PDB file of N, CA, C and O in Angstrom:
ATOM      1  N   MET A   1      -4.931   4.048   9.783  1.00  0.00           N
ATOM      2  CA  MET A   1      -4.523   3.507   8.502  1.00  0.00           C
ATOM      3  C   MET A   1      -3.517   4.430   7.808  1.00  0.00           C
ATOM      4  O   MET A   1      -2.866   4.015   6.849  1.00  0.00           O
ATOM      5  N   ALA A   2      -3.382   5.644   8.267  1.00  0.00           N
ATOM      6  CA  ALA A   2      -2.480   6.606   7.642  1.00  0.00           C
ATOM      7  C   ALA A   2      -1.021   6.178   7.762  1.00  0.00           C
ATOM      8  O   ALA A   2      -0.195   6.586   6.946  1.00  0.00           O
ATOM      9  N   ASP A   3      -0.690   5.364   8.764  1.00  0.00           N
ATOM     10  CA  ASP A   3       0.694   4.966   8.948  1.00  0.00           C
ATOM     11  C   ASP A   3       0.994   3.612   8.303  1.00  0.00           C
ATOM     12  O   ASP A   3       2.033   3.014   8.583  1.00  0.00           O
ATOM     13  N   LYS A   4       0.103   3.126   7.451  1.00  0.00           N
ATOM     14  CA  LYS A   4       0.321   1.862   6.758  1.00  0.00           C
ATOM     15  C   LYS A   4       1.531   1.983   5.833  1.00  0.00           C
ATOM     16  O   LYS A   4       1.696   2.984   5.136  1.00  0.00           O
ATOM     17  N   ASN A   5       2.358   0.966   5.837  1.00  0.00           N
ATOM     18  CA  ASN A   5       3.541   0.981   4.984  1.00  0.00           C
ATOM     19  C   ASN A   5       3.254   0.314   3.651  1.00  0.00           C
ATOM     20  O   ASN A   5       2.471  -0.631   3.553  1.00  0.00           O
ATOM     21  N   PHE A   6       3.914   0.841   2.630  1.00  0.00           N
ATOM     22  CA  PHE A   6       3.780   0.326   1.276  1.00  0.00           C
ATOM     23  C   PHE A   6       5.147  -0.073   0.754  1.00  0.00           C
ATOM     24  O   PHE A   6       6.182   0.262   1.330  1.00  0.00           O
ATOM     25  N   ARG A   7       5.119  -0.795  -0.347  1.00  0.00           N
ATOM     26  CA  ARG A   7       6.329  -1.163  -1.081  1.00  0.00           C
ATOM     27  C   ARG A   7       6.210  -0.504  -2.448  1.00  0.00           C
ATOM     28  O   ARG A   7       5.170  -0.606  -3.099  1.00  0.00           O
ATOM     29  N   ALA A   8       7.259   0.164  -2.883  1.00  0.00           N
ATOM     30  CA  ALA A   8       7.266   0.810  -4.189  1.00  0.00           C
ATOM     31  C   ALA A   8       8.395   0.241  -5.029  1.00  0.00           C
ATOM     32  O   ALA A   8       9.544   0.189  -4.591  1.00  0.00           O
ATOM     33  N   GLU A   9       8.059  -0.183  -6.236  1.00  0.00           N
ATOM     34  CA  GLU A   9       9.055  -0.606  -7.214  1.00  0.00           C
ATOM     35  C   GLU A   9       9.104   0.492  -8.270  1.00  0.00           C
ATOM     36  O   GLU A   9       8.105   0.781  -8.927  1.00  0.00           O
ATOM     37  N   ILE A  10      10.267   1.094  -8.422  1.00  0.00           N
ATOM     38  CA  ILE A  10      10.427   2.263  -9.288  1.00  0.00           C
ATOM     39  C   ILE A  10      11.470   1.974 -10.359  1.00  0.00           C
ATOM     40  O   ILE A  10      12.555   1.467 -10.073  1.00  0.00           O
ATOM     41  N   VAL A  11      11.121   2.305 -11.595  1.00  0.00           N
ATOM     42  CA  VAL A  11      12.072   2.212 -12.709  1.00  0.00           C
ATOM     43  C   VAL A  11      12.228   3.615 -13.281  1.00  0.00           C
ATOM     44  O   VAL A  11      11.247   4.287 -13.598  1.00  0.00           O
ATOM     45  N   VAL A  12      13.486   4.044 -13.408  1.00  0.00           N
ATOM     46  CA  VAL A  12      13.785   5.359 -13.979  1.00  0.00           C
ATOM     47  C   VAL A  12      14.536   5.141 -15.288  1.00  0.00           C
ATOM     48  O   VAL A  12      15.501   4.380 -15.353  1.00  0.00           O
ATOM     49  N   ILE A  13      14.067   5.831 -16.329  1.00  0.00           N
ATOM     50  CA  ILE A  13      14.582   5.671 -17.682  1.00  0.00           C
ATOM     51  C   ILE A  13      15.212   6.985 -18.143  1.00  0.00           C
ATOM     52  O   ILE A  13      14.700   8.066 -17.852  1.00  0.00           O
ATOM     53  N   GLY A  14      16.322   6.880 -18.859  1.00  0.00           N
ATOM     54  CA  GLY A  14      16.987   8.068 -19.391  1.00  0.00           C
ATOM     55  C   GLY A  14      18.484   7.952 -19.217  1.00  0.00           C
ATOM     56  O   GLY A  14      19.026   6.850 -19.140  1.00  0.00           O
ATOM     57  N   LEU A  15      19.158   9.103 -19.156  1.00  0.00           N
ATOM     58  CA  LEU A  15      20.592   9.117 -18.874  1.00  0.00           C
ATOM     59  C   LEU A  15      20.730   9.050 -17.353  1.00  0.00           C
ATOM     60  O   LEU A  15      20.850  10.075 -16.682  1.00  0.00           O
ATOM     61  N   VAL A  16      20.711   7.820 -16.823  1.00  0.00           N
ATOM     62  CA  VAL A  16      20.676   7.631 -15.377  1.00  0.00           C
ATOM     63  C   VAL A  16      21.771   6.686 -14.886  1.00  0.00           C
ATOM     64  O   VAL A  16      21.801   6.328 -13.708  1.00  0.00           O
ATOM     65  N   GLN A  17      22.663   6.286 -15.780  1.00  0.00           N
ATOM     66  CA  GLN A  17      23.809   5.487 -15.362  1.00  0.00           C
ATOM     67  C   GLN A  17      25.074   6.260 -15.700  1.00  0.00           C
ATOM     68  O   GLN A  17      25.168   6.897 -16.750  1.00  0.00           O
ATOM     69  N   GLY A  18      26.051   6.194 -14.792  1.00  0.00           N
ATOM     70  CA  GLY A  18      27.310   6.903 -14.995  1.00  0.00           C
ATOM     71  C   GLY A  18      27.243   8.373 -14.622  1.00  0.00           C
ATOM     72  O   GLY A  18      28.139   9.143 -14.966  1.00  0.00           O
ATOM     73  N   VAL A  19      26.182   8.771 -13.918  1.00  0.00           N
ATOM     74  CA  VAL A  19      26.002  10.178 -13.538  1.00  0.00           C
ATOM     75  C   VAL A  19      25.757  10.340 -12.032  1.00  0.00           C
ATOM     76  O   VAL A  19      25.319  11.400 -11.583  1.00  0.00           O
ATOM     77  N   GLY A  20      26.040   9.290 -11.259  1.00  0.00           N
ATOM     78  CA  GLY A  20      25.842   9.362  -9.808  1.00  0.00           C
ATOM     79  C   GLY A  20      24.405   9.162  -9.374  1.00  0.00           C
ATOM     80  O   GLY A  20      24.035   9.545  -8.264  1.00  0.00           O
ATOM     81  N   PHE A  21      23.585   8.565 -10.237  1.00  0.00           N
ATOM     82  CA  PHE A  21      22.163   8.427  -9.924  1.00  0.00           C
ATOM     83  C   PHE A  21      21.924   7.504  -8.730  1.00  0.00           C
ATOM     84  O   PHE A  21      21.112   7.819  -7.859  1.00  0.00           O
ATOM     85  N   ARG A  22      22.617   6.376  -8.682  1.00  0.00           N
ATOM     86  CA  ARG A  22      22.402   5.452  -7.557  1.00  0.00           C
ATOM     87  C   ARG A  22      22.772   6.103  -6.221  1.00  0.00           C
ATOM     88  O   ARG A  22      22.101   5.884  -5.213  1.00  0.00           O
ATOM     89  N   TYR A  23      23.836   6.899  -6.220  1.00  0.00           N
ATOM     90  CA  TYR A  23      24.245   7.562  -4.974  1.00  0.00           C
ATOM     91  C   TYR A  23      23.232   8.635  -4.587  1.00  0.00           C
ATOM     92  O   TYR A  23      22.970   8.854  -3.404  1.00  0.00           O
ATOM     93  N   PHE A  24      22.669   9.299  -5.588  1.00  0.00           N
ATOM     94  CA  PHE A  24      21.595  10.263  -5.351  1.00  0.00           C
ATOM     95  C   PHE A  24      20.388   9.559  -4.730  1.00  0.00           C
ATOM     96  O   PHE A  24      19.793  10.063  -3.778  1.00  0.00           O
ATOM     97  N   VAL A  25      20.031   8.400  -5.271  1.00  0.00           N
ATOM     98  CA  VAL A  25      18.906   7.620  -4.739  1.00  0.00           C
ATOM     99  C   VAL A  25      19.202   7.196  -3.307  1.00  0.00           C
ATOM    100  O   VAL A  25      18.339   7.284  -2.434  1.00  0.00           O
ATOM    101  N   TYR A  26      20.430   6.734  -3.069  1.00  0.00           N
ATOM    102  CA  TYR A  26      20.837   6.298  -1.730  1.00  0.00           C
ATOM    103  C   TYR A  26      20.698   7.438  -0.712  1.00  0.00           C
ATOM    104  O   TYR A  26      20.104   7.262   0.351  1.00  0.00           O
ATOM    105  N   ARG A  27      21.248   8.597  -1.050  1.00  0.00           N
ATOM    106  CA  ARG A  27      21.181   9.741  -0.128  1.00  0.00           C
ATOM    107  C   ARG A  27      19.736  10.172   0.117  1.00  0.00           C
ATOM    108  O   ARG A  27      19.370  10.517   1.240  1.00  0.00           O
ATOM    109  N   THR A  28      18.928  10.151  -0.924  1.00  0.00           N
ATOM    110  CA  THR A  28      17.525  10.550  -0.790  1.00  0.00           C
ATOM    111  C   THR A  28      16.775   9.572   0.100  1.00  0.00           C
ATOM    112  O   THR A  28      15.995   9.988   0.957  1.00  0.00           O
ATOM    113  N   ALA A  29      17.000   8.283  -0.091  1.00  0.00           N
ATOM    114  CA  ALA A  29      16.348   7.263   0.736  1.00  0.00           C
ATOM    115  C   ALA A  29      16.792   7.369   2.191  1.00  0.00           C
ATOM    116  O   ALA A  29      15.980   7.222   3.104  1.00  0.00           O
ATOM    117  N   GLU A  30      18.074   7.623   2.403  1.00  0.00           N
ATOM    118  CA  GLU A  30      18.587   7.768   3.771  1.00  0.00           C
ATOM    119  C   GLU A  30      17.944   8.959   4.475  1.00  0.00           C
ATOM    120  O   GLU A  30      17.566   8.857   5.642  1.00  0.00           O
ATOM    121  N   LYS A  31      17.817  10.095   3.773  1.00  0.00           N
ATOM    122  CA  LYS A  31      17.203  11.288   4.368  1.00  0.00           C
ATOM    123  C   LYS A  31      15.763  11.041   4.772  1.00  0.00           C
ATOM    124  O   LYS A  31      15.288  11.588   5.767  1.00  0.00           O
ATOM    125  N   LEU A  32      15.062  10.211   3.991  1.00  0.00           N
ATOM    126  CA  LEU A  32      13.645   9.943   4.258  1.00  0.00           C
ATOM    127  C   LEU A  32      13.441   8.679   5.101  1.00  0.00           C
ATOM    128  O   LEU A  32      12.303   8.297   5.372  1.00  0.00           O
ATOM    129  N   SER A  33      14.525   8.035   5.514  1.00  0.00           N
ATOM    130  CA  SER A  33      14.469   6.793   6.302  1.00  0.00           C
ATOM    131  C   SER A  33      13.643   5.714   5.609  1.00  0.00           C
ATOM    132  O   SER A  33      12.792   5.070   6.223  1.00  0.00           O
ATOM    133  N   LEU A  34      13.912   5.530   4.317  1.00  0.00           N
ATOM    134  CA  LEU A  34      13.231   4.493   3.545  1.00  0.00           C
ATOM    135  C   LEU A  34      14.205   3.342   3.281  1.00  0.00           C
ATOM    136  O   LEU A  34      15.209   3.535   2.595  1.00  0.00           O
ATOM    137  N   PRO A  35      13.929   2.165   3.807  1.00  0.00           N
ATOM    138  CA  PRO A  35      14.788   1.022   3.520  1.00  0.00           C
ATOM    139  C   PRO A  35      14.482   0.428   2.154  1.00  0.00           C
ATOM    140  O   PRO A  35      13.369   0.555   1.644  1.00  0.00           O
ATOM    141  N   GLY A  36      15.486  -0.223   1.567  1.00  0.00           N
ATOM    142  CA  GLY A  36      15.313  -0.867   0.270  1.00  0.00           C
ATOM    143  C   GLY A  36      16.627  -0.955  -0.455  1.00  0.00           C
ATOM    144  O   GLY A  36      17.679  -1.087   0.171  1.00  0.00           O
ATOM    145  N   PHE A  37      16.580  -0.882  -1.794  1.00  0.00           N
ATOM    146  CA  PHE A  37      17.817  -0.950  -2.579  1.00  0.00           C
ATOM    147  C   PHE A  37      17.627  -0.263  -3.922  1.00  0.00           C
ATOM    148  O   PHE A  37      16.509  -0.012  -4.371  1.00  0.00           O
ATOM    149  N   VAL A  38      18.763   0.030  -4.547  1.00  0.00           N
ATOM    150  CA  VAL A  38      18.797   0.573  -5.905  1.00  0.00           C
ATOM    151  C   VAL A  38      19.856  -0.194  -6.673  1.00  0.00           C
ATOM    152  O   VAL A  38      20.888  -0.567  -6.115  1.00  0.00           O
ATOM    153  N   LYS A  39      19.600  -0.433  -7.964  1.00  0.00           N
ATOM    154  CA  LYS A  39      20.611  -1.082  -8.798  1.00  0.00           C
ATOM    155  C   LYS A  39      20.420  -0.675 -10.248  1.00  0.00           C
ATOM    156  O   LYS A  39      19.318  -0.341 -10.683  1.00  0.00           O
ATOM    157  N   ASN A  40      21.532  -0.713 -10.989  1.00  0.00           N
ATOM    158  CA  ASN A  40      21.493  -0.479 -12.428  1.00  0.00           C
ATOM    159  C   ASN A  40      20.955  -1.725 -13.112  1.00  0.00           C
ATOM    160  O   ASN A  40      21.241  -2.847 -12.694  1.00  0.00           O
ATOM    161  N   LEU A  41      20.178  -1.522 -14.161  1.00  0.00           N
ATOM    162  CA  LEU A  41      19.720  -2.630 -14.991  1.00  0.00           C
ATOM    163  C   LEU A  41      20.555  -2.675 -16.264  1.00  0.00           C
ATOM    164  O   LEU A  41      21.117  -1.660 -16.676  1.00  0.00           O
ATOM    165  N   TYR A  42      20.638  -3.836 -16.881  1.00  0.00           N
ATOM    166  CA  TYR A  42      21.462  -4.003 -18.080  1.00  0.00           C
ATOM    167  C   TYR A  42      20.977  -3.164 -19.252  1.00  0.00           C
ATOM    168  O   TYR A  42      21.755  -2.855 -20.154  1.00  0.00           O
ATOM    169  N   ASN A  43      19.706  -2.794 -19.251  1.00  0.00           N
ATOM    170  CA  ASN A  43      19.155  -1.998 -20.358  1.00  0.00           C
ATOM    171  C   ASN A  43      19.401  -0.497 -20.204  1.00  0.00           C
ATOM    172  O   ASN A  43      18.937   0.291 -21.028  1.00  0.00           O
ATOM    173  N   GLY A  44      20.130  -0.093 -19.151  1.00  0.00           N
ATOM    174  CA  GLY A  44      20.454   1.321 -18.951  1.00  0.00           C
ATOM    175  C   GLY A  44      19.546   2.040 -17.982  1.00  0.00           C
ATOM    176  O   GLY A  44      19.789   3.201 -17.652  1.00  0.00           O
ATOM    177  N   ASN A  45      18.504   1.373 -17.518  1.00  0.00           N
ATOM    178  CA  ASN A  45      17.584   1.966 -16.545  1.00  0.00           C
ATOM    179  C   ASN A  45      18.091   1.726 -15.133  1.00  0.00           C
ATOM    180  O   ASN A  45      19.026   0.954 -14.918  1.00  0.00           O
ATOM    181  N   VAL A  46      17.463   2.396 -14.173  1.00  0.00           N
ATOM    182  CA  VAL A  46      17.775   2.193 -12.755  1.00  0.00           C
ATOM    183  C   VAL A  46      16.519   1.686 -12.063  1.00  0.00           C
ATOM    184  O   VAL A  46      15.432   2.234 -12.244  1.00  0.00           O
ATOM    185  N   TYR A  47      16.682   0.628 -11.264  1.00  0.00           N
ATOM    186  CA  TYR A  47      15.578  -0.028 -10.559  1.00  0.00           C
ATOM    187  C   TYR A  47      15.747   0.194  -9.064  1.00  0.00           C
ATOM    188  O   TYR A  47      16.824  -0.024  -8.508  1.00  0.00           O
ATOM    189  N   THR A  48      14.668   0.630  -8.422  1.00  0.00           N
ATOM    190  CA  THR A  48      14.701   0.895  -6.983  1.00  0.00           C
ATOM    191  C   THR A  48      13.490   0.264  -6.316  1.00  0.00           C
ATOM    192  O   THR A  48      12.385   0.292  -6.860  1.00  0.00           O
ATOM    193  N   VAL A  49      13.701  -0.303  -5.143  1.00  0.00           N
ATOM    194  CA  VAL A  49      12.609  -0.797  -4.309  1.00  0.00           C
ATOM    195  C   VAL A  49      12.765  -0.154  -2.943  1.00  0.00           C
ATOM    196  O   VAL A  49      13.836  -0.217  -2.339  1.00  0.00           O
ATOM    197  N   VAL A  50      11.694   0.466  -2.454  1.00  0.00           N
ATOM    198  CA  VAL A  50      11.686   1.021  -1.097  1.00  0.00           C
ATOM    199  C   VAL A  50      10.399   0.612  -0.404  1.00  0.00           C
ATOM    200  O   VAL A  50       9.397   0.286  -1.040  1.00  0.00           O
ATOM    201  N   GLU A  51      10.458   0.640   0.925  1.00  0.00           N
ATOM    202  CA  GLU A  51       9.272   0.377   1.734  1.00  0.00           C
ATOM    203  C   GLU A  51       9.130   1.472   2.777  1.00  0.00           C
ATOM    204  O   GLU A  51      10.116   1.900   3.377  1.00  0.00           O
ATOM    205  N   GLY A  52       7.900   1.924   2.991  1.00  0.00           N
ATOM    206  CA  GLY A  52       7.675   2.952   3.989  1.00  0.00           C
ATOM    207  C   GLY A  52       6.305   3.577   3.851  1.00  0.00           C
ATOM    208  O   GLY A  52       5.429   3.075   3.147  1.00  0.00           O
ATOM    209  N   GLU A  53       6.149   4.693   4.548  1.00  0.00           N
ATOM    210  CA  GLU A  53       4.879   5.399   4.529  1.00  0.00           C
ATOM    211  C   GLU A  53       4.651   6.063   3.174  1.00  0.00           C
ATOM    212  O   GLU A  53       5.598   6.487   2.512  1.00  0.00           O
ATOM    213  N   LYS A  54       3.402   6.146   2.775  1.00  0.00           N
ATOM    214  CA  LYS A  54       3.034   6.638   1.439  1.00  0.00           C
ATOM    215  C   LYS A  54       3.570   8.043   1.177  1.00  0.00           C
ATOM    216  O   LYS A  54       4.092   8.307   0.094  1.00  0.00           O
ATOM    217  N   TYR A  55       3.453   8.945   2.147  1.00  0.00           N
ATOM    218  CA  TYR A  55       3.908  10.320   1.910  1.00  0.00           C
ATOM    219  C   TYR A  55       5.417  10.382   1.682  1.00  0.00           C
ATOM    220  O   TYR A  55       5.892  11.215   0.910  1.00  0.00           O
ATOM    221  N   LYS A  56       6.176   9.504   2.348  1.00  0.00           N
ATOM    222  CA  LYS A  56       7.622   9.463   2.138  1.00  0.00           C
ATOM    223  C   LYS A  56       7.955   8.894   0.768  1.00  0.00           C
ATOM    224  O   LYS A  56       8.859   9.379   0.088  1.00  0.00           O
ATOM    225  N   ILE A  57       7.220   7.866   0.370  1.00  0.00           N
ATOM    226  CA  ILE A  57       7.431   7.278  -0.947  1.00  0.00           C
ATOM    227  C   ILE A  57       7.103   8.292  -2.030  1.00  0.00           C
ATOM    228  O   ILE A  57       7.822   8.389  -3.025  1.00  0.00           O
ATOM    229  N   ASP A  58       6.025   9.051  -1.851  1.00  0.00           N
ATOM    230  CA  ASP A  58       5.658  10.083  -2.828  1.00  0.00           C
ATOM    231  C   ASP A  58       6.763  11.127  -2.965  1.00  0.00           C
ATOM    232  O   ASP A  58       7.126  11.509  -4.078  1.00  0.00           O
ATOM    233  N   GLU A  59       7.293  11.583  -1.841  1.00  0.00           N
ATOM    234  CA  GLU A  59       8.371  12.571  -1.865  1.00  0.00           C
ATOM    235  C   GLU A  59       9.625  11.998  -2.533  1.00  0.00           C
ATOM    236  O   GLU A  59      10.278  12.673  -3.328  1.00  0.00           O
ATOM    237  N   PHE A  60       9.947  10.760  -2.204  1.00  0.00           N
ATOM    238  CA  PHE A  60      11.088  10.055  -2.778  1.00  0.00           C
ATOM    239  C   PHE A  60      10.941   9.951  -4.296  1.00  0.00           C
ATOM    240  O   PHE A  60      11.872  10.262  -5.038  1.00  0.00           O
ATOM    241  N   TYR A  61       9.773   9.515  -4.746  1.00  0.00           N
ATOM    242  CA  TYR A  61       9.522   9.340  -6.183  1.00  0.00           C
ATOM    243  C   TYR A  61       9.615  10.675  -6.930  1.00  0.00           C
ATOM    244  O   TYR A  61      10.157  10.737  -8.033  1.00  0.00           O
ATOM    245  N   ASN A  62       9.089  11.723  -6.331  1.00  0.00           N
ATOM    246  CA  ASN A  62       9.160  13.046  -6.967  1.00  0.00           C
ATOM    247  C   ASN A  62      10.608  13.496  -7.159  1.00  0.00           C
ATOM    248  O   ASN A  62      10.933  14.126  -8.166  1.00  0.00           O
ATOM    249  N   LYS A  63      11.469  13.178  -6.207  1.00  0.00           N
ATOM    250  CA  LYS A  63      12.891  13.534  -6.330  1.00  0.00           C
ATOM    251  C   LYS A  63      13.582  12.685  -7.401  1.00  0.00           C
ATOM    252  O   LYS A  63      14.433  13.185  -8.137  1.00  0.00           O
ATOM    253  N   LEU A  64      13.219  11.405  -7.486  1.00  0.00           N
ATOM    254  CA  LEU A  64      13.825  10.522  -8.490  1.00  0.00           C
ATOM    255  C   LEU A  64      13.423  10.924  -9.898  1.00  0.00           C
ATOM    256  O   LEU A  64      14.194  10.720 -10.835  1.00  0.00           O
ATOM    257  N   LYS A  65      12.246  11.484 -10.070  1.00  0.00           N
ATOM    258  CA  LYS A  65      11.791  11.914 -11.393  1.00  0.00           C
ATOM    259  C   LYS A  65      12.626  13.090 -11.907  1.00  0.00           C
ATOM    260  O   LYS A  65      12.641  13.363 -13.107  1.00  0.00           O
ATOM    261  N   ILE A  66      13.313  13.780 -11.010  1.00  0.00           N
ATOM    262  CA  ILE A  66      14.195  14.885 -11.387  1.00  0.00           C
ATOM    263  C   ILE A  66      15.637  14.388 -11.470  1.00  0.00           C
ATOM    264  O   ILE A  66      16.327  14.640 -12.458  1.00  0.00           O
ATOM    265  N   GLY A  67      16.088  13.688 -10.441  1.00  0.00           N
ATOM    266  CA  GLY A  67      17.434  13.122 -10.425  1.00  0.00           C
ATOM    267  C   GLY A  67      18.492  14.137 -10.080  1.00  0.00           C
ATOM    268  O   GLY A  67      18.186  15.304  -9.831  1.00  0.00           O
ATOM    269  N   PRO A  68      19.762  13.693 -10.063  1.00  0.00           N
ATOM    270  CA  PRO A  68      20.872  14.604  -9.774  1.00  0.00           C
ATOM    271  C   PRO A  68      21.188  15.482 -10.981  1.00  0.00           C
ATOM    272  O   PRO A  68      20.613  15.308 -12.055  1.00  0.00           O
ATOM    273  N   MET A  69      22.096  16.411 -10.794  1.00  0.00           N
ATOM    274  CA  MET A  69      22.385  17.451 -11.788  1.00  0.00           C
ATOM    275  C   MET A  69      22.717  16.900 -13.186  1.00  0.00           C
ATOM    276  O   MET A  69      22.204  17.427 -14.173  1.00  0.00           O
ATOM    277  N   HIS A  70      23.537  15.884 -13.300  1.00  0.00           N
ATOM    278  CA  HIS A  70      24.004  15.431 -14.610  1.00  0.00           C
ATOM    279  C   HIS A  70      23.113  14.361 -15.244  1.00  0.00           C
ATOM    280  O   HIS A  70      23.371  13.919 -16.363  1.00  0.00           O
ATOM    281  N   ALA A  71      22.074  13.952 -14.535  1.00  0.00           N
ATOM    282  CA  ALA A  71      21.156  12.952 -15.083  1.00  0.00           C
ATOM    283  C   ALA A  71      20.125  13.629 -15.981  1.00  0.00           C
ATOM    284  O   ALA A  71      19.871  14.829 -15.873  1.00  0.00           O
ATOM    285  N   HIS A  72      19.546  12.836 -16.860  1.00  0.00           N
ATOM    286  CA  HIS A  72      18.432  13.311 -17.682  1.00  0.00           C
ATOM    287  C   HIS A  72      17.361  12.225 -17.659  1.00  0.00           C
ATOM    288  O   HIS A  72      17.452  11.235 -18.385  1.00  0.00           O
ATOM    289  N   VAL A  73      16.344  12.421 -16.816  1.00  0.00           N
ATOM    290  CA  VAL A  73      15.271  11.443 -16.669  1.00  0.00           C
ATOM    291  C   VAL A  73      14.249  11.669 -17.781  1.00  0.00           C
ATOM    292  O   VAL A  73      13.655  12.742 -17.886  1.00  0.00           O
ATOM    293  N   LYS A  74      14.056  10.644 -18.604  1.00  0.00           N
ATOM    294  CA  LYS A  74      13.078  10.727 -19.692  1.00  0.00           C
ATOM    295  C   LYS A  74      11.707  10.239 -19.242  1.00  0.00           C
ATOM    296  O   LYS A  74      10.680  10.798 -19.628  1.00  0.00           O
ATOM    297  N   ASP A  75      11.700   9.192 -18.421  1.00  0.00           N
ATOM    298  CA  ASP A  75      10.441   8.596 -17.985  1.00  0.00           C
ATOM    299  C   ASP A  75      10.691   7.830 -16.694  1.00  0.00           C
ATOM    300  O   ASP A  75      11.832   7.537 -16.337  1.00  0.00           O
ATOM    301  N   SER A  76       9.607   7.513 -16.005  1.00  0.00           N
ATOM    302  CA  SER A  76       9.706   6.723 -14.782  1.00  0.00           C
ATOM    303  C   SER A  76       8.378   6.041 -14.541  1.00  0.00           C
ATOM    304  O   SER A  76       7.340   6.467 -15.048  1.00  0.00           O
ATOM    305  N   SER A  77       8.424   4.980 -13.763  1.00  0.00           N
ATOM    306  CA  SER A  77       7.184   4.293 -13.387  1.00  0.00           C
ATOM    307  C   SER A  77       7.296   3.845 -11.936  1.00  0.00           C
ATOM    308  O   SER A  77       8.388   3.604 -11.421  1.00  0.00           O
ATOM    309  N   ILE A  78       6.144   3.742 -11.296  1.00  0.00           N
ATOM    310  CA  ILE A  78       6.102   3.282  -9.912  1.00  0.00           C
ATOM    311  C   ILE A  78       4.962   2.292  -9.765  1.00  0.00           C
ATOM    312  O   ILE A  78       3.869   2.490 -10.295  1.00  0.00           O
ATOM    313  N   LYS A  79       5.240   1.226  -9.036  1.00  0.00           N
ATOM    314  CA  LYS A  79       4.221   0.219  -8.754  1.00  0.00           C
ATOM    315  C   LYS A  79       4.153   0.059  -7.240  1.00  0.00           C
ATOM    316  O   LYS A  79       5.124  -0.360  -6.610  1.00  0.00           O
ATOM    317  N   LEU A  80       3.011   0.389  -6.662  1.00  0.00           N
ATOM    318  CA  LEU A  80       2.821   0.272  -5.216  1.00  0.00           C
ATOM    319  C   LEU A  80       2.152  -1.049  -4.872  1.00  0.00           C
ATOM    320  O   LEU A  80       1.267  -1.523  -5.585  1.00  0.00           O
ATOM    321  N   SER A  81       2.588  -1.626  -3.776  1.00  0.00           N
ATOM    322  CA  SER A  81       1.964  -2.834  -3.252  1.00  0.00           C
ATOM    323  C   SER A  81       2.101  -2.816  -1.728  1.00  0.00           C
ATOM    324  O   SER A  81       2.626  -1.867  -1.147  1.00  0.00           O
ATOM    325  N   GLU A  82       1.628  -3.861  -1.114  1.00  0.00           N
ATOM    326  CA  GLU A  82       1.722  -3.962   0.342  1.00  0.00           C
ATOM    327  C   GLU A  82       3.167  -4.226   0.756  1.00  0.00           C
ATOM    328  O   GLU A  82       3.874  -4.996   0.106  1.00  0.00           O
ATOM    329  N   SER A  83       3.594  -3.594   1.821  1.00  0.00           N
ATOM    330  CA  SER A  83       4.960  -3.770   2.317  1.00  0.00           C
ATOM    331  C   SER A  83       5.196  -5.208   2.740  1.00  0.00           C
ATOM    332  O   SER A  83       4.315  -5.851   3.312  1.00  0.00           O
ATOM    333  N   LYS A  84       6.393  -5.709   2.455  1.00  0.00           N
ATOM    334  CA  LYS A  84       6.791  -7.056   2.884  1.00  0.00           C
ATOM    335  C   LYS A  84       7.712  -6.986   4.106  1.00  0.00           C
ATOM    336  O   LYS A  84       8.130  -8.017   4.633  1.00  0.00           O
ATOM    337  N   ASN A  85       8.024  -5.766   4.551  1.00  0.00           N
ATOM    338  CA  ASN A  85       8.973  -5.561   5.660  1.00  0.00           C
ATOM    339  C   ASN A  85      10.255  -6.360   5.431  1.00  0.00           C
ATOM    340  O   ASN A  85      10.765  -7.032   6.328  1.00  0.00           O
ATOM    341  N   GLU A  86      10.745  -6.263   4.223  1.00  0.00           N
ATOM    342  CA  GLU A  86      11.884  -7.071   3.789  1.00  0.00           C
ATOM    343  C   GLU A  86      13.233  -6.442   4.121  1.00  0.00           C
ATOM    344  O   GLU A  86      14.235  -7.151   4.215  1.00  0.00           O
ATOM    345  N   PHE A  87      13.274  -5.122   4.300  1.00  0.00           N
ATOM    346  CA  PHE A  87      14.549  -4.411   4.421  1.00  0.00           C
ATOM    347  C   PHE A  87      14.715  -3.741   5.780  1.00  0.00           C
ATOM    348  O   PHE A  87      13.754  -3.279   6.394  1.00  0.00           O
ATOM    349  N   LYS A  88      15.971  -3.705   6.229  1.00  0.00           N
ATOM    350  CA  LYS A  88      16.305  -3.000   7.475  1.00  0.00           C
ATOM    351  C   LYS A  88      16.970  -1.661   7.177  1.00  0.00           C
ATOM    352  O   LYS A  88      16.890  -0.732   7.981  1.00  0.00           O
ATOM    353  N   LYS A  89      17.631  -1.560   6.011  1.00  0.00           N
ATOM    354  CA  LYS A  89      18.356  -0.345   5.630  1.00  0.00           C
ATOM    355  C   LYS A  89      18.288  -0.201   4.124  1.00  0.00           C
ATOM    356  O   LYS A  89      17.738  -1.062   3.437  1.00  0.00           O
ATOM    357  N   PHE A  90      18.850   0.896   3.603  1.00  0.00           N
ATOM    358  CA  PHE A  90      18.903   1.096   2.162  1.00  0.00           C
ATOM    359  C   PHE A  90      20.305   0.781   1.675  1.00  0.00           C
ATOM    360  O   PHE A  90      21.287   1.132   2.329  1.00  0.00           O
ATOM    361  N   GLU A  91      20.402   0.120   0.528  1.00  0.00           N
ATOM    362  CA  GLU A  91      21.717  -0.238   0.004  1.00  0.00           C
ATOM    363  C   GLU A  91      21.770  -0.115  -1.509  1.00  0.00           C
ATOM    364  O   GLU A  91      20.752  -0.160  -2.198  1.00  0.00           O
ATOM    365  N   ILE A  92      22.986   0.041  -1.998  1.00  0.00           N
ATOM    366  CA  ILE A  92      23.239   0.033  -3.433  1.00  0.00           C
ATOM    367  C   ILE A  92      23.663  -1.390  -3.787  1.00  0.00           C
ATOM    368  O   ILE A  92      24.602  -1.936  -3.208  1.00  0.00           O
ATOM    369  N   ARG A  93      22.954  -1.977  -4.744  1.00  0.00           N
ATOM    370  CA  ARG A  93      23.295  -3.339  -5.167  1.00  0.00           C
ATOM    371  C   ARG A  93      23.992  -3.299  -6.522  1.00  0.00           C
ATOM    372  O   ARG A  93      23.718  -2.441  -7.362  1.00  0.00           O
ATOM    373  N   TYR A  94      24.886  -4.239  -6.706  1.00  0.00           N
ATOM    374  CA  TYR A  94      25.665  -4.304  -7.939  1.00  0.00           C
ATOM    375  C   TYR A  94      25.386  -5.603  -8.683  1.00  0.00           C
ATOM    376  O   TYR A  94      25.954  -5.837  -9.750  1.00  0.00           O
TER     377      TYR A  94
END
């Protein structure tokens, strides 16, 4: 059961648009081999969905809570559910 895959929906709040945050998320997901997507929301937050093993998702989420150098993360949330095996790769959506 340790290799069970999960789906994580993550919202990051703060100064996270216009600072390279989506590219930071993309590179982090690629390094951890987590498929999914990231996109800016109209309210200024960043929304990410990834699927993979729990330990990888935990590591990914911990990095997003810090963000890249010019970002300022005020808050974040994560919602875990069962993986839908929906993604083959990670992408930035517009």
